[in-house]
C-alpha positions, 0 to 999 in steps of 0.5 A: 244061762237059764236060771236053774229054777226056771229050768226046774219049773218048765220041766215039771210043767211039761212032764205034768202035761204029759204030751208034746207041746208048742212054745209061743212068744207073744210081743205086745203091739209096737207104737202105732200098731194095734196088734202084737206079734206071735211066734210059735214053733209049730212043731212037737216039742219034747221037754229037751226041745223046750229047754233048748229054746228057753234062753231065747224065751227068757230073752223075749220075756225080758223084752216084754213078751208073754211066753206060753205053752199049748198042747199039740194035735195030730190027725187022731184028734186032741190029747185030752189035756185042757186048760182053765184060766183065771181060777181062784184058789177056792175054785182050785180046791173045788176042782179037786174035791169034785174029782177034777184034780189038776195035773198042773196048777200054775199061779200066774199072778198073786191069787190067780191060777191056771190049771191043766186037767187030764181027761184021758190017759196019756196016749189016748186021743179025743175029738176036738168037739168032745174036748171043747164041750167038756172044757165049757162044762168045767169053765161054767161049773168052776167059774173059770174065764169063759173067754179062754174056752179053746181046746188049744188054749195056751198057758203061761210058762212057769219060771218066767214073768207075767208081763201084763201091765196091771201086774207090775209091782211097785218096784217096776218088776213083774211077778214070776209064774209059779208051779204050785202043784203037779200030778203027772199022768193023773186022770180026773176020776170024774172025767170018764163020766163027764165025757160019757154024759156029753158025748151023745150030744156031740155026736148028734150035733156032728151027724146033723151038721149043727152049727158052724163052729169046728167043735160041732163038726165031725173030726174026720176030715171030709173029702173036699170036692173039687168045686168046693176046693176051687171056691175056697182057693178063690176066697184065699186069693181074694183075701190075699189081694185085699190085704196086699192093697190095704198094705200098699195103701198104708191101711195095715201095719207093715208087719201084717199080712202073714199067711195066717191072716190070709187063712183067717180072712179066708175062713171068715168068708167061707163061714159067711157063705155057709161052708161047714167048719169041718170042710174049711178045716180039712182044706186048710190042713191040706193046703198048709202042710207047714202047719199042724192039724190043730192050726186048721181047727183053731183058725176056723174056730177063731173065724167063727167067733169073729163072725159071732162078735165074740172075739177080736181075734188076731192070728198073729196074737191068738190070745188077743 
């Protein structure tokens, strides 16, 4: 049975976020492996759905897994709730005093906080590129972790423990992730002004096709012409063959080789050949109907960061 305090903390957190979420359990690497294993539900979860999964999540947490929530998406875009990671208590106060009060503040370890900020009313949707630009502004202004700059950034589930080794206490236990404050439905008063300020630049970049990052590409899925579709299919087949060969030769962990890894490798090759991120995302969304729309954007974003040398992304463990 899940502890009532954990149930209460999780319920408060999801109600504060105010949009369907996904639940992930990320295990650290096994001995001899370089990457961990990640398990996401990849479907819209209401509060009741997450609570039903809590016994499993708590058991995974007890075995060393990190447990996370992230917002979901649909073809309309992003629900407009963003996460800032590794925020100090002073900067949490600065956010509020500067009219960006969080809807949810979580203490992930003593003195370290994650804050969720709502940019638009519940039920409204934004383009991922606009959300990405707003998030980067907030990260820079309020000194949050610049590595946690994804519009789909997961946050730790309160009521469970933070299993990072550096936070292990002298008694061998790990600190609990705690809900500090909630304000369900609260839209940051300055959010509209921020979005209005950065939207023209985002629209201009989208029209010009600037950059390869998915946040700089138009949200609407372009029609994929058959030659391009066939080229992307070739990249996927080539990635699958290469990964299968590495598995057979013992150069990859036996647990690797998932379809997500193949998608990631395909996206890397496609970007390297100059194919626009929005077209790759559209192809992924249409060829992986088992995944949600945000999966395609996250995969392309991670592939772009990999090419730029900014990330050692693993599709098994999206948090590195």
